[in-house]
Each structure stands twice: as structure tokens, then as C-alpha cells.
N, CA, C and O atoms as CSV, one atom per row, in Angstrom:
chain,resi,resn,atom,element,x,y,z
A,1,UNK,N,N,72.622,88.340,94.705
A,1,UNK,CA,C,73.786,88.952,94.074
A,1,UNK,C,C,73.361,89.604,92.757
A,1,UNK,O,O,72.434,89.150,92.087
A,2,UNK,N,N,74.061,90.673,92.409
A,2,UNK,CA,C,73.834,91.392,91.159
A,2,UNK,C,C,75.139,91.388,90.381
A,2,UNK,O,O,76.221,91.454,90.965
A,3,UNK,N,N,75.035,91.311,89.063
A,3,UNK,CA,C,76.217,91.343,88.187
A,3,UNK,C,C,75.954,92.241,86.993
A,3,UNK,O,O,74.827,92.357,86.510
A,4,UNK,N,N,77.020,92.871,86.531
A,4,UNK,CA,C,77.009,93.625,85.281
A,4,UNK,C,C,77.850,92.836,84.288
A,4,UNK,O,O,79.002,92.506,84.571
A,5,UNK,N,N,77.285,92.534,83.135
A,5,UNK,CA,C,78.009,91.762,82.123
A,5,UNK,C,C,78.668,92.701,81.128
A,5,UNK,O,O,78.046,93.658,80.666
A,6,UNK,N,N,79.922,92.434,80.795
A,6,UNK,CA,C,80.510,93.207,79.704
A,6,UNK,C,C,80.026,92.597,78.392
A,6,UNK,O,O,79.390,91.543,78.392
A,7,UNK,N,N,80.322,93.247,77.293
A,7,UNK,CA,C,79.782,92.858,75.996
A,7,UNK,C,C,80.169,91.439,75.606
A,7,UNK,O,O,79.312,90.656,75.197
A,8,UNK,N,N,81.446,91.099,75.727
A,8,UNK,CA,C,81.887,89.755,75.346
A,8,UNK,C,C,81.244,88.682,76.203
A,8,UNK,O,O,80.764,87.676,75.681
A,9,UNK,N,N,81.228,88.885,77.508
A,9,UNK,CA,C,80.633,87.897,78.413
A,9,UNK,C,C,79.156,87.701,78.090
A,9,UNK,O,O,78.652,86.578,78.101
A,10,UNK,N,N,78.472,88.799,77.805
A,10,UNK,CA,C,77.054,88.745,77.436
A,10,UNK,C,C,76.858,87.870,76.195
A,10,UNK,O,O,76.036,86.953,76.195
A,11,UNK,N,N,77.612,88.159,75.152
A,11,UNK,CA,C,77.471,87.392,73.907
A,11,UNK,C,C,77.913,85.947,74.077
A,11,UNK,O,O,77.243,85.032,73.598
A,12,UNK,N,N,79.024,85.735,74.748
A,12,UNK,CA,C,79.514,84.370,74.939
A,12,UNK,C,C,78.533,83.539,75.755
A,12,UNK,O,O,78.372,82.345,75.503
A,13,UNK,N,N,77.879,84.159,76.729
A,13,UNK,CA,C,76.879,83.441,77.517
A,13,UNK,C,C,75.683,83.072,76.647
A,13,UNK,O,O,75.254,81.918,76.630
A,14,UNK,N,N,75.150,84.044,75.930
A,14,UNK,CA,C,73.955,83.808,75.115
A,14,UNK,C,C,74.195,82.810,73.990
A,14,UNK,O,O,73.320,82.013,73.650
A,15,UNK,N,N,75.388,82.866,73.421
A,15,UNK,CA,C,75.698,82.005,72.275
A,15,UNK,C,C,76.406,80.717,72.697
A,15,UNK,O,O,76.897,79.969,71.852
A,16,UNK,N,N,76.457,80.463,74.002
A,16,UNK,CA,C,77.047,79.249,74.564
A,16,UNK,C,C,78.469,79.027,74.049
A,16,UNK,O,O,78.844,77.919,73.664
A,17,UNK,N,N,79.244,80.101,74.053
A,17,UNK,CA,C,80.621,80.063,73.554
A,17,UNK,C,C,81.537,79.478,74.625
A,17,UNK,O,O,81.466,79.863,75.792
A,18,UNK,N,N,82.379,78.566,74.226
A,18,UNK,CA,C,83.285,77.897,75.170
A,18,UNK,C,C,84.340,78.832,75.753
A,18,UNK,O,O,84.991,78.480,76.736
A,19,UNK,N,N,84.521,80.010,75.170
A,19,UNK,CA,C,85.494,80.965,75.711
A,19,UNK,C,C,85.041,81.582,77.028
A,19,UNK,O,O,85.857,82.144,77.757
A,20,UNK,N,N,83.740,81.483,77.345
A,20,UNK,CA,C,83.259,81.961,78.631
A,20,UNK,C,C,83.735,80.988,79.698
A,20,UNK,O,O,83.454,79.791,79.626
A,21,UNK,N,N,84.456,81.503,80.685
A,21,UNK,CA,C,85.004,80.623,81.719
A,21,UNK,C,C,83.889,79.942,82.513
A,21,UNK,O,O,82.768,80.445,82.594
A,22,UNK,N,N,84.214,78.816,83.082
A,22,UNK,CA,C,83.240,78.090,83.907
A,22,UNK,C,C,82.799,78.921,85.107
A,22,UNK,O,O,81.600,78.991,85.378
A,23,UNK,N,N,83.732,79.563,85.850
A,23,UNK,CA,C,83.271,80.404,86.964
A,23,UNK,C,C,82.358,81.557,86.508
A,23,UNK,O,O,81.400,81.900,87.201
A,24,UNK,N,N,82.651,82.145,85.361
A,24,UNK,CA,C,81.814,83.235,84.854
A,24,UNK,C,C,80.428,82.707,84.495
A,24,UNK,O,O,79.421,83.317,84.852
A,25,UNK,N,N,80.371,81.583,83.796
A,25,UNK,CA,C,79.082,80.992,83.423
A,25,UNK,C,C,78.269,80.641,84.676
A,25,UNK,O,O,77.072,80.919,84.744
A,26,UNK,N,N,78.920,80.039,85.645
A,26,UNK,CA,C,78.238,79.670,86.883
A,26,UNK,C,C,77.702,80.903,87.598
A,26,UNK,O,O,76.566,80.902,88.071
A,27,UNK,N,N,78.513,81.952,87.680
A,27,UNK,CA,C,78.080,83.192,88.338
A,27,UNK,C,C,76.861,83.774,87.637
A,27,UNK,O,O,75.913,84.197,88.299
A,28,UNK,N,N,76.872,83.802,86.311
A,28,UNK,CA,C,75.741,84.329,85.549
A,28,UNK,C,C,74.495,83.489,85.813
A,28,UNK,O,O,73.416,84.026,86.067
A,29,UNK,N,N,74.649,82.190,85.754
A,29,UNK,CA,C,73.508,81.285,85.930
A,29,UNK,C,C,72.932,81.345,87.342
A,29,UNK,O,O,71.741,81.100,87.533
A,30,UNK,N,N,73.762,81.668,88.328
A,30,UNK,CA,C,73.308,81.654,89.715
A,30,UNK,C,C,72.927,83.034,90.254
A,30,UNK,O,O,72.509,83.160,91.406
A,31,UNK,N,N,73.070,84.053,89.435
A,31,UNK,CA,C,72.775,85.418,89.875
A,31,UNK,C,C,71.334,85.779,89.548
A,31,UNK,O,O,70.843,85.516,88.450
A,32,UNK,N,N,70.678,86.377,90.508
A,32,UNK,CA,C,69.270,86.741,90.338
A,32,UNK,C,C,69.078,87.990,89.485
A,32,UNK,O,O,68.133,88.068,88.700
A,33,UNK,N,N,69.969,88.965,89.636
A,33,UNK,CA,C,69.813,90.223,88.906
A,33,UNK,C,C,71.023,90.427,88.003
A,33,UNK,O,O,72.145,90.612,88.475
A,34,UNK,N,N,70.777,90.391,86.704
A,34,UNK,CA,C,71.829,90.576,85.703
A,34,UNK,C,C,71.582,91.873,84.948
A,34,UNK,O,O,70.477,92.127,84.471
A,35,UNK,N,N,72.617,92.684,84.848
A,35,UNK,CA,C,72.514,93.951,84.145
A,35,UNK,C,C,73.386,93.947,82.892
A,35,UNK,O,O,74.437,93.309,82.839
A,36,UNK,N,N,72.918,94.672,81.900
A,36,UNK,CA,C,73.683,94.937,80.693
A,36,UNK,C,C,73.696,96.442,80.491
A,36,UNK,O,O,72.660,97.100,80.593
A,37,UNK,N,N,74.851,96.975,80.208
A,37,UNK,CA,C,74.972,98.405,79.949
A,37,UNK,C,C,74.473,98.735,78.541
A,37,UNK,O,O,74.638,97.932,77.623
A,38,UNK,N,N,73.867,99.907,78.368
A,38,UNK,CA,C,73.540,100.343,77.010
A,38,UNK,C,C,74.786,100.400,76.127
A,38,UNK,O,O,74.692,100.283,74.905
A,39,UNK,N,N,75.953,100.580,76.750
A,39,UNK,CA,C,77.202,100.587,75.982
A,39,UNK,C,C,77.380,99.271,75.239
A,39,UNK,O,O,77.924,99.249,74.135
A,40,UNK,N,N,76.928,98.180,75.835
A,40,UNK,CA,C,77.095,96.867,75.201
A,40,UNK,C,C,76.197,96.707,73.987
A,40,UNK,O,O,76.665,96.281,72.931
A,41,UNK,N,N,74.910,97.039,74.115
A,41,UNK,CA,C,74.070,96.857,72.916
A,41,UNK,C,C,74.405,97.883,71.847
A,41,UNK,O,O,74.201,97.631,70.659
A,42,UNK,N,N,74.915,99.032,72.253
A,42,UNK,CA,C,75.383,100.037,71.295
A,42,UNK,C,C,76.628,99.512,70.566
A,42,UNK,O,O,76.724,99.615,69.343
A,43,UNK,N,N,77.574,98.951,71.322
A,43,UNK,CA,C,78.793,98.396,70.725
A,43,UNK,C,C,78.470,97.271,69.745
A,43,UNK,O,O,79.040,97.217,68.655
A,44,UNK,N,N,77.577,96.387,70.117
A,44,UNK,CA,C,77.194,95.282,69.233
A,44,UNK,C,C,76.576,95.830,67.950
A,44,UNK,O,O,76.907,95.369,66.857
A,45,UNK,N,N,75.684,96.804,68.073
A,45,UNK,CA,C,75.034,97.394,66.898
A,45,UNK,C,C,76.058,98.037,65.961
A,45,UNK,O,O,75.970,97.887,64.743
A,46,UNK,N,N,77.019,98.747,66.528
A,46,UNK,CA,C,78.052,99.384,65.705
A,46,UNK,C,C,78.888,98.335,64.985
A,46,UNK,O,O,79.169,98.480,63.795
A,47,UNK,N,N,79.290,97.278,65.693
A,47,UNK,CA,C,80.099,96.232,65.067
A,47,UNK,C,C,79.325,95.510,63.965
A,47,UNK,O,O,79.913,95.120,62.957
A,48,UNK,N,N,78.035,95.329,64.138
A,48,UNK,CA,C,77.212,94.722,63.084
A,48,UNK,C,C,77.176,95.651,61.875
A,48,UNK,O,O,77.352,95.207,60.741
A,49,UNK,N,N,76.947,96.939,62.118
A,49,UNK,CA,C,76.881,97.923,61.020
A,49,UNK,C,C,78.191,97.990,60.242
A,49,UNK,O,O,78.188,98.203,59.030
A,50,UNK,N,N,79.314,97.806,60.944
A,50,UNK,CA,C,80.634,97.850,60.297
A,50,UNK,C,C,81.015,96.520,59.655
A,50,UNK,O,O,82.057,96.423,59.007
A,51,UNK,N,N,80.189,95.504,59.826
A,51,UNK,CA,C,80.484,94.186,59.273
A,51,UNK,C,C,81.515,93.412,60.070
A,51,UNK,O,O,82.083,92.443,59.566
A,52,UNK,N,N,81.772,93.825,61.317
A,52,UNK,CA,C,82.771,93.149,62.153
A,52,UNK,C,C,82.160,92.057,63.021
A,52,UNK,O,O,82.878,91.289,63.662
A,53,UNK,N,N,80.818,91.990,63.039
A,53,UNK,CA,C,80.156,90.998,63.869
A,53,UNK,C,C,78.804,90.683,63.246
A,53,UNK,O,O,78.218,91.514,62.552
A,54,UNK,N,N,78.327,89.497,63.496
A,54,UNK,CA,C,76.985,89.153,63.030
A,54,UNK,C,C,76.295,88.303,64.090
A,54,UNK,O,O,76.938,87.618,64.885
A,55,UNK,N,N,75.001,88.369,64.076
A,55,UNK,CA,C,74.172,87.581,64.976
A,55,UNK,C,C,73.383,86.575,64.145
A,55,UNK,O,O,73.232,86.758,62.937
A,56,UNK,N,N,72.880,85.523,64.773
A,56,UNK,CA,C,72.136,84.512,64.023
A,56,UNK,C,C,70.753,84.969,63.551
A,56,UNK,O,O,70.058,84.228,62.856
A,57,UNK,N,N,70.357,86.182,63.925
A,57,UNK,CA,C,69.059,86.741,63.527
A,57,UNK,C,C,69.149,88.258,63.631
A,57,UNK,O,O,70.159,88.776,64.107
A,58,UNK,N,N,68.113,88.990,63.197
A,58,UNK,CA,C,68.164,90.454,63.283
A,58,UNK,C,C,68.438,90.935,64.711
A,58,UNK,O,O,67.965,90.358,65.690
A,59,UNK,N,N,69.218,92.009,64.788
A,59,UNK,CA,C,69.686,92.559,66.058
A,59,UNK,C,C,68.568,92.765,67.075
A,59,UNK,O,O,68.637,92.226,68.179
A,60,UNK,N,N,67.537,93.536,66.723
A,60,UNK,CA,C,66.487,93.873,67.693
A,60,UNK,C,C,65.783,92.618,68.188
A,60,UNK,O,O,65.531,92.472,69.384
A,61,UNK,N,N,65.475,91.733,67.290
A,61,UNK,CA,C,64.793,90.485,67.664
A,61,UNK,C,C,65.655,89.672,68.631
A,61,UNK,O,O,65.165,89.183,69.649
A,62,UNK,N,N,66.933,89.534,68.308
A,62,UNK,CA,C,67.863,88.788,69.153
A,62,UNK,C,C,67.963,89.413,70.537
A,62,UNK,O,O,67.814,88.723,71.546
A,63,UNK,N,N,68.215,90.721,70.588
A,63,UNK,CA,C,68.431,91.403,71.862
A,63,UNK,C,C,67.181,91.352,72.747
A,63,UNK,O,O,67.268,91.013,73.927
A,64,UNK,N,N,66.044,91.681,72.186
A,64,UNK,CA,C,64.818,91.698,72.985
A,64,UNK,C,C,64.489,90.320,73.541
A,64,UNK,O,O,64.151,90.189,74.717
A,65,UNK,N,N,64.586,89.292,72.705
A,65,UNK,CA,C,64.276,87.942,73.160
A,65,UNK,C,C,65.258,87.462,74.216
A,65,UNK,O,O,64.853,86.925,75.247
A,66,UNK,N,N,66.556,87.654,73.963
A,66,UNK,CA,C,67.571,87.147,74.881
A,66,UNK,C,C,67.559,87.879,76.224
A,66,UNK,O,O,67.732,87.255,77.271
A,67,UNK,N,N,67.361,89.173,76.200
A,67,UNK,CA,C,67.277,89.912,77.464
A,67,UNK,C,C,66.083,89.418,78.282
A,67,UNK,O,O,66.202,89.189,79.485
A,68,UNK,N,N,64.944,89.257,77.629
A,68,UNK,CA,C,63.741,88.809,78.334
A,68,UNK,C,C,63.875,87.366,78.817
A,68,UNK,O,O,63.558,87.069,79.969
A,69,UNK,N,N,64.333,86.482,77.963
A,69,UNK,CA,C,64.379,85.061,78.330
A,69,UNK,C,C,65.458,84.762,79.371
A,69,UNK,O,O,65.387,83.744,80.059
A,70,UNK,N,N,66.449,85.633,79.492
A,70,UNK,CA,C,67.507,85.442,80.485
A,70,UNK,C,C,67.355,86.379,81.684
A,70,UNK,O,O,68.252,86.496,82.519
A,71,UNK,N,N,66.202,87.039,81.748
A,71,UNK,CA,C,65.889,87.920,82.868
A,71,UNK,C,C,66.983,88.958,83.111
A,71,UNK,O,O,67.400,89.186,84.247
A,72,UNK,N,N,67.437,89.578,82.030
A,72,UNK,CA,C,68.473,90.610,82.107
A,72,UNK,C,C,67.833,91.978,81.962
A,72,UNK,O,O,66.841,92.148,81.254
A,73,UNK,N,N,68.416,92.943,82.642
A,73,UNK,CA,C,67.896,94.301,82.650
A,73,UNK,C,C,68.945,95.250,82.105
A,73,UNK,O,O,70.128,95.124,82.420
A,74,UNK,N,N,68.515,96.197,81.290
A,74,UNK,CA,C,69.414,97.252,80.835
A,74,UNK,C,C,69.603,98.228,81.995
A,74,UNK,O,O,68.631,98.735,82.556
A,75,UNK,N,N,70.855,98.484,82.346
A,75,UNK,CA,C,71.173,99.432,83.417
A,75,UNK,C,C,71.236,100.827,82.797
A,75,UNK,O,O,72.176,101.131,82.064
A,76,UNK,N,N,70.252,101.675,83.081
A,76,UNK,CA,C,70.246,103.006,82.466
A,76,UNK,C,C,71.509,103.798,82.804
A,76,UNK,O,O,72.094,103.636,83.875
A,77,UNK,N,N,71.906,104.637,81.891
A,77,UNK,CA,C,73.058,105.509,82.137
A,77,UNK,C,C,72.570,106.702,82.946
A,77,UNK,O,O,71.721,107.473,82.500
A,78,UNK,N,N,73.125,106.834,84.143
A,78,UNK,CA,C,72.748,107.907,85.059
A,78,UNK,C,C,73.857,108.964,85.087
A,78,UNK,O,O,74.985,108.706,84.666
A,79,UNK,N,N,73.529,110.126,85.575
A,79,UNK,CA,C,74.530,111.188,85.706
A,79,UNK,C,C,75.669,110.732,86.604
A,79,UNK,O,O,76.824,111.079,86.356
A,80,UNK,N,N,75.366,109.963,87.638
A,80,UNK,CA,C,76.432,109.469,88.516
A,80,UNK,C,C,77.414,108.569,87.763
A,80,UNK,O,O,78.591,108.498,88.118
A,81,UNK,N,N,76.935,107.890,86.737
A,81,UNK,CA,C,77.814,107.036,85.926
A,81,UNK,C,C,78.732,107.888,85.052
A,81,UNK,O,O,79.937,107.648,84.988
A,82,UNK,N,N,78.160,108.875,84.385
A,82,UNK,CA,C,78.987,109.720,83.525
A,82,UNK,C,C,79.886,110.628,84.361
A,82,UNK,O,O,80.977,110.991,83.922
A,83,UNK,N,N,79.439,110.996,85.556
A,83,UNK,CA,C,80.308,111.772,86.449
A,83,UNK,C,C,81.529,110.947,86.820
A,83,UNK,O,O,82.633,111.482,86.925
A,84,UNK,N,N,81.341,109.663,87.016
A,84,UNK,CA,C,82.456,108.766,87.327
A,84,UNK,C,C,83.501,108.806,86.208
A,84,UNK,O,O,84.698,108.691,86.468
A,85,UNK,N,N,83.044,108.969,84.965
A,85,UNK,CA,C,83.961,109.033,83.814
A,85,UNK,C,C,84.890,110.244,83.880
A,85,UNK,O,O,85.997,110.202,83.344
A,86,UNK,N,N,84.452,111.315,84.530
A,86,UNK,CA,C,85.270,112.529,84.570
A,86,UNK,C,C,86.533,112.355,85.388
A,86,UNK,O,O,87.489,113.112,85.219
A,87,UNK,N,N,86.549,111.366,86.275
A,87,UNK,CA,C,87.726,111.145,87.125
A,87,UNK,C,C,88.399,109.798,86.866
A,87,UNK,O,O,89.373,109.447,87.532
A,88,UNK,N,N,87.891,109.064,85.919
A,88,UNK,CA,C,88.424,107.731,85.638
A,88,UNK,C,C,89.766,107.840,84.909
A,88,UNK,O,O,89.838,108.483,83.862
A,89,UNK,N,N,90.822,107.230,85.436
A,89,UNK,CA,C,92.105,107.241,84.736
A,89,UNK,C,C,91.996,106.505,83.388
A,89,UNK,O,O,91.070,105.723,83.172
A,90,UNK,N,N,92.923,106.759,82.520
A,90,UNK,CA,C,92.882,106.160,81.187
A,90,UNK,C,C,93.712,104.884,81.092
A,90,UNK,O,O,94.535,104.739,80.188
A,91,UNK,N,N,93.494,103.959,82.028
A,91,UNK,CA,C,94.118,102.643,81.922
A,91,UNK,C,C,93.543,101.906,80.710
A,91,UNK,O,O,94.215,101.094,80.074
A,92,UNK,N,N,92.300,102.212,80.416
A,92,UNK,CA,C,91.570,101.568,79.329
A,92,UNK,C,C,91.044,102.679,78.436
A,92,UNK,O,O,90.467,103.647,78.929
A,93,UNK,N,N,91.234,102.554,77.136
A,93,UNK,CA,C,90.843,103.617,76.210
A,93,UNK,C,C,89.504,103.363,75.521
A,93,UNK,O,O,88.911,104.295,74.978
A,94,UNK,N,N,89.017,102.127,75.531
A,94,UNK,CA,C,87.776,101.796,74.842
A,94,UNK,C,C,86.597,102.511,75.516
A,94,UNK,O,O,86.344,102.285,76.699
A,95,UNK,N,N,85.874,103.369,74.785
A,95,UNK,CA,C,84.798,104.145,75.413
A,95,UNK,C,C,83.649,103.279,75.929
A,95,UNK,O,O,83.017,103.629,76.926
A,96,UNK,N,N,83.374,102.167,75.274
A,96,UNK,CA,C,82.312,101.277,75.744
A,96,UNK,C,C,82.707,100.655,77.083
A,96,UNK,O,O,81.914,100.635,78.024
A,97,UNK,N,N,83.935,100.150,77.159
A,97,UNK,CA,C,84.409,99.539,78.394
A,97,UNK,C,C,84.523,100.560,79.513
A,97,UNK,O,O,84.249,100.245,80.672
A,98,UNK,N,N,84.922,101.773,79.180
A,98,UNK,CA,C,85.032,102.817,80.206
A,98,UNK,C,C,83.669,103.112,80.830
A,98,UNK,O,O,83.575,103.325,82.039
A,99,UNK,N,N,82.620,103.125,80.019
A,99,UNK,CA,C,81.284,103.362,80.574
A,99,UNK,C,C,80.856,102.183,81.441
A,99,UNK,O,O,80.275,102.384,82.508
A,100,UNK,N,N,81.132,100.968,81.005
A,100,UNK,CA,C,80.798,99.787,81.806
A,100,UNK,C,C,81.540,99.836,83.146
A,100,UNK,O,O,80.960,99.535,84.189
A,101,UNK,N,N,82.802,100.209,83.116
A,101,UNK,CA,C,83.596,100.343,84.345
A,101,UNK,C,C,82.996,101.419,85.248
A,101,UNK,O,O,82.846,101.209,86.452
A,102,UNK,N,N,82.656,102.561,84.674
A,102,UNK,CA,C,82.064,103.650,85.458
A,102,UNK,C,C,80.748,103.218,86.094
A,102,UNK,O,O,80.478,103.540,87.251
A,103,UNK,N,N,79.936,102.494,85.345
A,103,UNK,CA,C,78.667,102.017,85.907
A,103,UNK,C,C,78.924,101.031,87.050
A,103,UNK,O,O,78.240,101.064,88.074
A,104,UNK,N,N,79.902,100.168,86.868
A,104,UNK,CA,C,80.242,99.204,87.904
A,104,UNK,C,C,80.679,99.918,89.184
A,104,UNK,O,O,80.246,99.563,90.280
A,105,UNK,N,N,81.531,100.916,89.037
A,105,UNK,CA,C,82.020,101.652,90.205
A,105,UNK,C,C,80.899,102.426,90.888
A,105,UNK,O,O,80.768,102.382,92.111
A,106,UNK,N,N,80.096,103.127,90.110
A,106,UNK,CA,C,79.033,103.943,90.682
A,106,UNK,C,C,77.968,103.100,91.383
A,106,UNK,O,O,77.425,103.504,92.411
A,107,UNK,N,N,77.677,101.940,90.825
A,107,UNK,CA,C,76.629,101.075,91.381
A,107,UNK,C,C,77.178,99.982,92.297
A,107,UNK,O,O,76.419,99.218,92.895
A,108,UNK,N,N,78.511,99.917,92.398
A,108,UNK,CA,C,79.178,98.869,93.185
A,108,UNK,C,C,78.747,97.473,92.731
A,108,UNK,O,O,78.387,96.616,93.539
A,109,UNK,N,N,78.794,97.274,91.414
A,109,UNK,CA,C,78.418,96.002,90.808
A,109,UNK,C,C,79.654,95.266,90.313
A,109,UNK,O,O,80.492,95.864,89.638
A,110,UNK,N,N,79.787,93.984,90.633
A,110,UNK,CA,C,80.856,93.201,90.019
A,110,UNK,C,C,80.606,93.087,88.509
A,110,UNK,O,O,79.461,93.067,88.057
A,111,UNK,N,N,81.696,93.015,87.744
A,111,UNK,CA,C,81.605,92.885,86.282
A,111,UNK,C,C,82.069,91.494,85.876
A,111,UNK,O,O,83.097,91.009,86.347
A,112,UNK,N,N,81.302,90.858,84.999
A,112,UNK,CA,C,81.748,89.611,84.397
A,112,UNK,C,C,82.493,90.003,83.126
A,112,UNK,O,O,81.903,90.518,82.177
A,113,UNK,N,N,83.813,89.748,83.125
A,113,UNK,CA,C,84.644,90.155,81.993
A,113,UNK,C,C,85.956,89.386,81.964
A,113,UNK,O,O,86.541,89.084,83.005
A,114,UNK,N,N,86.403,89.077,80.763
A,114,UNK,CA,C,87.717,88.471,80.566
A,114,UNK,C,C,88.818,89.534,80.606
A,114,UNK,O,O,89.992,89.197,80.763
A,115,UNK,N,N,88.460,90.788,80.469
A,115,UNK,CA,C,89.406,91.890,80.300
A,115,UNK,C,C,90.114,92.230,81.615
A,115,UNK,O,O,89.519,92.832,82.510
A,116,UNK,N,N,91.373,91.846,81.723
A,116,UNK,CA,C,92.164,92.090,82.927
A,116,UNK,C,C,92.454,93.569,83.160
A,116,UNK,O,O,92.787,93.957,84.280
A,117,UNK,N,N,92.335,94.401,82.129
A,117,UNK,CA,C,92.549,95.843,82.293
A,117,UNK,C,C,91.518,96.452,83.243
A,117,UNK,O,O,91.776,97.502,83.832
A,118,UNK,N,N,90.371,95.823,83.400
A,118,UNK,CA,C,89.346,96.316,84.312
A,118,UNK,C,C,89.872,96.343,85.750
A,118,UNK,O,O,89.462,97.183,86.551
A,119,UNK,N,N,90.779,95.421,86.068
A,119,UNK,CA,C,91.301,95.310,87.434
A,119,UNK,C,C,91.990,96.587,87.895
A,119,UNK,O,O,91.985,96.891,89.087
A,120,UNK,N,N,92.583,97.340,86.972
A,120,UNK,CA,C,93.301,98.568,87.321
A,120,UNK,C,C,92.369,99.616,87.930
A,120,UNK,O,O,92.836,100.572,88.550
A,121,UNK,N,N,91.056,99.445,87.758
A,121,UNK,CA,C,90.089,100.403,88.275
A,121,UNK,C,C,89.530,100.022,89.640
A,121,UNK,O,O,88.751,100.772,90.228
A,122,UNK,N,N,89.925,98.866,90.138
A,122,UNK,CA,C,89.435,98.451,91.440
A,122,UNK,C,C,88.041,97.873,91.436
A,122,UNK,O,O,87.427,97.722,92.492
A,123,UNK,N,N,87.532,97.547,90.258
A,123,UNK,CA,C,86.231,96.890,90.207
A,123,UNK,C,C,86.390,95.427,90.598
A,123,UNK,O,O,87.481,94.867,90.494
A,124,UNK,N,N,85.315,94.819,91.043
A,124,UNK,CA,C,85.354,93.391,91.304
A,124,UNK,C,C,85.018,92.715,89.976
A,124,UNK,O,O,83.922,92.872,89.438
A,125,UNK,N,N,85.989,91.961,89.462
A,125,UNK,CA,C,85.817,91.295,88.171
A,125,UNK,C,C,85.647,89.813,88.383
A,125,UNK,O,O,86.445,89.176,89.070
A,126,UNK,N,N,84.604,89.265,87.790
A,126,UNK,CA,C,84.331,87.838,87.852
A,126,UNK,C,C,84.802,87.216,86.544
A,126,UNK,O,O,84.374,87.613,85.460
A,127,UNK,N,N,85.680,86.247,86.666
A,127,UNK,CA,C,86.097,85.488,85.498
A,127,UNK,C,C,86.594,84.126,85.925
A,127,UNK,O,O,86.996,83.324,85.082
């Protein structure tokens, strides 16, 4: 099985946050191929720069170590992903989430996310 993690699920998993649901944690732990969108590491970097979020260590060090130690892969943004954005309805306005949704649809990947708005797009959401 393959999964795409949204930004919150990614952080909650890595930081062992209790807000990550048990089914979501189990799915992440039992999945062989885990993907993270560039939208997620971009969103985290922006929130750190704005002072809205902090990590327990420098961003690059944290991201590189955690991606490697958890066997996660960055899912490159392909033209098919951005093409999906051209027809995506505006149920969700967040540009980071919209790209994650588009990648999920284009690659037929389930998304681990607490965000119920994702359901309006017909993606398979794990929570």
C-alpha cells in the first residue's frame, strides 16, 4: 500500500502527537511506501518563517533526518498534478491542501488527513 501524508498528519506522526488518530497512525506504520508532497515541507517552512510554528531543531536537519529514518519519499510535482488543479473545484481554498489533493487524485493515492473537506474531492482519506 502507498499513502500520501498531509502536513498535519506528517508532523503529528513524527512528533508522536496524540491528535493523530489510531487508525491513521496504524496505517502509516504499516504502509511500505509513504509520500510527502513538496507542498507540505514548503508550508512548514513558511509557517516557521512567520513564527506560527517551530520544530525542536533546525528545519533542514529535522526534515532530512525524519524523511530518511521513516522511509518517506518526496512526491515530485508533475505536470499531471498541476493539470489536475485546473479542474479542481474550490471546495478547499488552501493552496497547499489543493496541491496535495491534486497529487492524490492524479496518482490515485489515499491521503492521511484529519481534514474532512478533502472528502468533497472524492479522494480516499485515511483517518
